[in-house]
N, C-alpha and C positions, 0 to 999 in steps of 0.2 A: 329431533336431533338434540344433542347435549347442549346445555347452556340456554341463553335466551334468544338466540338468533332465530329468525323466522325466514321462510322462503316462500315466494309466490312465483309460480311459472306462467309465462305467457310468451308472446312473440312481438318482435319489432321489425319493421321493414328497414332496409338499408337507408331509405329516404328518412325515416323517423330518426335513426341513429345519426345520420348527417345533420339533421336539423338540431338535435341535442348538441352536437359539437359546435355548429355555427352559432348557436344562441348562448354558448358558454355554460351550458347545463351539464356538460360531461367532463369529468376530471380523470384523465388518463394517467396522472402522476400523483396518486395519493402517497403519503409519506412512507407507507409500508410497501409500495410497489417496487418491483425490480426493474433493472435496465432491460432494454430490448436486446434479445439474443437471436432473433430470426435472421436468416440470410435471405438473399433475393430469391433463391430457389424455393424456400418455404413460402415466400409471399406469392410467387407465381402459381404454386400448386393450389393455394387457397382460392385465388381469383378464378382459376380454371374450374374448380369445384363449384363455385357460385354460378359461373356462366353456364356450366353443364346441368345446374339444378340439383346437384347432389347436396345432402345435408352437411352442415359444419357443426362443430361442437358448440354447446350453449355458451352464452356470455353471462357472467355473474356481475350484478351491479348493486352496490350498497346505496340505498336511497336515504337521503337526509334532507334537511331544509337549511338554507342559508339566507337569512333576512327574509324569511317567508317564501323563498323561491326554491322549488325542488331541484336538488343536485344529485348526480349519480357518480360515485367513485367506482372505478372499474377494479373489481376483485380478480376476475379471470376473463381473459379475452382481449387484454390490452394490444397484443401484437396482431390479433385478427382485425381489431378496429383500426389500428394504425395502417395495416396493409390495405384495408378497404378505402380509407381516406387518401392514402398515397395514390392508389390506382385511380381513384375518382377525382384527383387533383384538388382536394379540399384543404384549405388553409388550416394550419401552418405547414401542411404536408405537400402542398401543390408543386414544389420544386423536386419532390422525390418520386414523381410519377414514373411508371414503367409499363412495358407492354407484356402481353402473353400471346402464345400461339393458340389459335382456336379456329374451329371450323363451324360456321353457323349453318351452312347448307352444304350437302354433299357435292353439289356441282361446282361450288366455289373453291373448294380445296382449303388447305390450311393457310391461315394468314396471321401476321403479327398484328395484334390489335392493342391500341392504348385508348385512354379515355376520349381524346380528341377525335380519333377515327371512329369510335363508337357513336359520338355525338353527330359527326358528319353523316353517318349512314343511319341515324336515328334508331340506334339499337341500345339505348340506355335504359329504356323503360323497364325491361325484364330485370335488369340488374338492380335498379333502384327499388323495385317492388319485391325483391327476394326477401323472404322472411327468415329471421334467425331466432331461435329460441332464446329467451332471456329470462334469467332468474333474478328477481328483485329481492334483495336480502335486507332485513331489518334487525335491530338489536344493539347491544352495547358494543363499543369499539373493540374491546378486548376479545369478545366473542368473534367479531368480524375478522380480526387479525388471525386468530386461531383457524378460522374457516379458510382464509386466504392461503395459509401454509398448507392446509390439508388439500385443498382442491388443485394447488400447483405442484403437488408431489407426483404428478404423472406427466407424460410428454417430456418436454425439456425440464426435468424435475429441478426444483430449487436446490442450489448448493447450500452448504451449511452457513456460509456468509450471507446468502440471500435470506435465509430463514431468520438469522440473527437480525438482519436489517428490518425485516418485517415485524418482528416481535419487539425490538428495542428502538424503533426508528426516531423516537423522541429523546433517546439517551444522549447527554452531553458528551459522554465518553466516545460513543460511536460517531458523533458528528465531528469531534476533534480528530478521530482516527481517519475519517473520510477526508478532512481538510489536509492532514499530513500526507495521505496517499496521493492526492492531487498535486500537492507541492513537490513531492519527490518522484512523481511518475516518470519523468524523463530519465532519471538515473535508473529507476527500477527496471524500465523497459530496455534501455541501452545496454545494461549489464545482463539482460535476459533472465532476471529474477522473476519477472512476471511478463506474460504475453498480453496481446490485445484481447484475446479471448478471456484470459484471466480477469482483466479489468472489466469486461462486460459482465462477468459472473461475480464480480466484486471480491475476488480472491486477494487482490492487492490490499483492500481494507481489512480482509481477515488477517493478513500477515502483519500489518501495522498494528492492528488491535492486539494481537497476540504479543507482539514486542512491547507495546505500551503496558499491557497487563503484567508481563514478566518484570518490567522495570519497577512497576508499582509494588510487585510482590517481592522484589529483592533478588531475583534470579530466576532460573528455569522453572517452568510451571507445567502441570498436566494440562494439556491444551484446552479441551472442551470445557471442563468444570471452571477453570480459573477465568477464561475469557468470558463466558457467560456471566460469571459473578461480577467481573469488572465492568462490563457493559451495562449490567443491571444496576450500576452505581452502588454496589454493596462493598466494594474493596478499593475504591479510588475517589476519595473526596476531592473537591475542587482544588484545594491547595496542592494535594499530592498529584493530582492529574496535571496540573501546570508544570510541576517539577519534573514529572515523567516526560512530558512533551519536550521540555528544554533538554533533558538528557538524551532523548531519542535523537534530536537534531545534532547534538554534539557528537554522539556515537556514530551517526551515519557520516559525518565529516571525517572522523577518525578512520572509519572503515574505508572510505575513499582514498585516504592517504596511505593506508597500510596495504591495500589491495586494489590498486586502481584498474586492474584488468580482471575483475571477477568473472566476467563472461568466459574467460578461458580456463577457469577452474570448476571444480565440483561445487564450490561455494555459491554458485548461482542457483543451485537447487534450494527451493524454499527452506527445507528441513536443515540443510547444512549452512545456509545463510543465516538462519535463526541462531545456530550454535556460534558461528563466528561473530555475529553482531553482539551476542551477550558476553562472549569472552572479552571483546574490546570494551564493552560497557563496564564490566567488572574491573578491567585494568584502569579505566578512567576513574573509577571510584577509589582506586589505590593511588590516585594522583600521578599515574604514569603519563609521560609526555610523548605525543605522537607527531611533533613537527620537525624532527630531524630527518632530512631527506635521505641521508646515507643509511640510517637504521631502517627507515621505512622501506628502502629498496631491498635491504636484506630480509625484512620480514615478508615482502612480496615474493621474493625468490624461494624462501622456505615454504610459503603456502603453496606456490606453484609446483615445487618439487613434491611436496606431500600429496597434493592432488594428483599429480602424474603417477606417483607411486601406487596410490589406491586404484587408479584407473588401470594400471598395468596388472595388478593382481586380479582385477575384475575380468580383464580380458583373458588371463591365463585360466581362471575358473571356467570361462565360456568354452575354452579349448580343452578343458579337463587336464590341465597341467597344474601340478602343485607349486606352491610358493617356496622360495629359498628362505633359510633361517633369518636373513636380514630383512625380509619383507614381512615379518610376523606383525610388526606395528600397523602396516597397511591392512593386513587381513583382519586384525582386531577392529579397526575403524570401519572397514567395509561391512562387517557383520552388523555393526550398530547402525547402518544406514539402509539395511535391506528389509527390516521388518520392525513394526512398533516404533516408527521414527518419532511419534509424539509422545511416547511413554517418558515419564519423568526420569526414571533411572537411566534410560538410554541417552536422554539428552544430557544428563549430568556426566555420564561417562565420556561422551563425545566432547563436551566442553573441557573436561580435564585433559584430554589428549591434545587439543588445540592450544590450551594454556601451557602445557608442557613444552610444546613446539616453540612458542614465542617467549617463554619465561626467560628472564635475565637479559633480554634484549633492550628493553626500554627502561630508562631511569625515572625515579620518582621526583616530582618537583619539590624543591626546597620550600617548606612552609614558611620560612623566614625570608623576607624580601629585603628588609632594611638592615643595613650594617649598624651594629650597636655603637654607642659612644666609645666603648673600650677598643673596639675593632678600628674605629676611625683614628683614635689616638695612636694605636700601635702602627698603623699604616703610615701615618704622618711622620712619626719619629723614625721609622725604618727607611724612609725614602730620602736620599741625600739631595736630589735635585730640587724637590718641592715644585715640580713642573707638571702641567697637564700632559698625560700620557698620549694624548691624541693630537694636540696642536703645539705643545711645547711652551705655552704661555706660563709665566711665573705665577705661583699661587701663594696665598697666605692662609693663616689659620681660620680666618673669618669667611673666606670665599671658596675653599676647595670642596669638592664633592667626591664620593667613592663610586666608581663605575664597576659593574660586573664585566669582566673580560669576556667570558662566555655568558650571553644573555640569560637572565634568570628565566625568561619565557621558554627558553630552549633547554632548560635543565641545569643552568649554571648555578653553582652553589653560592650561598652567601657566607663565604669564608675568605680568609686573607690570601689563600692561594689563588683565588679568582677575583682579587680586587686590585684596582689601580686608581691613582689620583686623576681627577679630571676637572676641568672648568665647568661652570654651570651651562654654558653655551653648547659645548661639545657633548656633554652628557644628555642634554635635552635633544640635540640634533640626532644623536645615536639612537635614542628611544623612539623618536619620530620615524626614522627609517625603518626600525624593527617592527613598528606598528603599522607600517604601510601608508604613513601620511606624506611620504615623499617618494 
């Protein structure tokens, strides 16, 4: 075979494999391994095959030494081994035991058997002595990872994200993406952006990786090439990665404010969520403010109406009915979601359409927060009462402050039309309320 990997074939009984697990010599979770994706029906079929004496696929183990002790990393067969350990109540799987229907003798009929009932009727010996073909693999770790990807490309084949996880399992970028996916899993599942199956197959990590790579690249990317490059640490140095993570979290907060009911729109689809997310991210880079509830509600309505319009056109297409002239924008958008959704040109065009939908709705934050000495002098001289606009206390030149009538944090401008005299106590109190300290 290519590379330096070597393979030696032999057999091990279930008893021998159980002993390896009990003695801590079997590693079911090497860094490149994927999550378990078998369902209970898959597990029952395997145990029935063992009980009936039918052969099961080989198990591939990577043999290495750890402090002079032989260790076996499972390359292929993790879920078969887990199933055997679950059924035979071996720790830490002892609480996941299950039963299977099986007929030992024709006169007994079909019965549900679990491990305890097998032990009670002294029928565990044949199960424990069952032999499984085992391939012991040696060689460099990079060759082993390549072999892992290759041998897991059949059956429940590896997804793209699982292959990336195997290839780049030590990547800081990928580890940060996995942490972010876990942190925001509740939101992503509640809004139906990802499902439980998607999480099992690591598609949530793939989506987060893609968004992080896009932020690091400054906008939409061609999916596969750019994500592999970023995860391989070729395009996201540590400082840029930290900045991208901060911007990811800020953008997700803004998305939740602008479209709190994503699950009722098309934007729950991963490709279209990607588009909406990056549009909001780009708007944040322009210092646009998303904490005005009224404007956020308007944005949510616009996105819902747009989504409903696209869905209506899609339904008309299904019924072979043509669109009306005013539906053309929905037709154009729908076409961009029906094929090559990860194509860079398609992504940019979708982003342009969503940006046009929301353009002009949000205001940019005034870069200047502090009123200038000249503004302070003009405001003081133009105010006849020289009193705090909030509590009415008399002020003098040495103790007055200038308050933003419309808060700066919500888009209020630092100009005289948005300025009022205030005492230090009221100004501080108002700021505390705005910042959630009261």
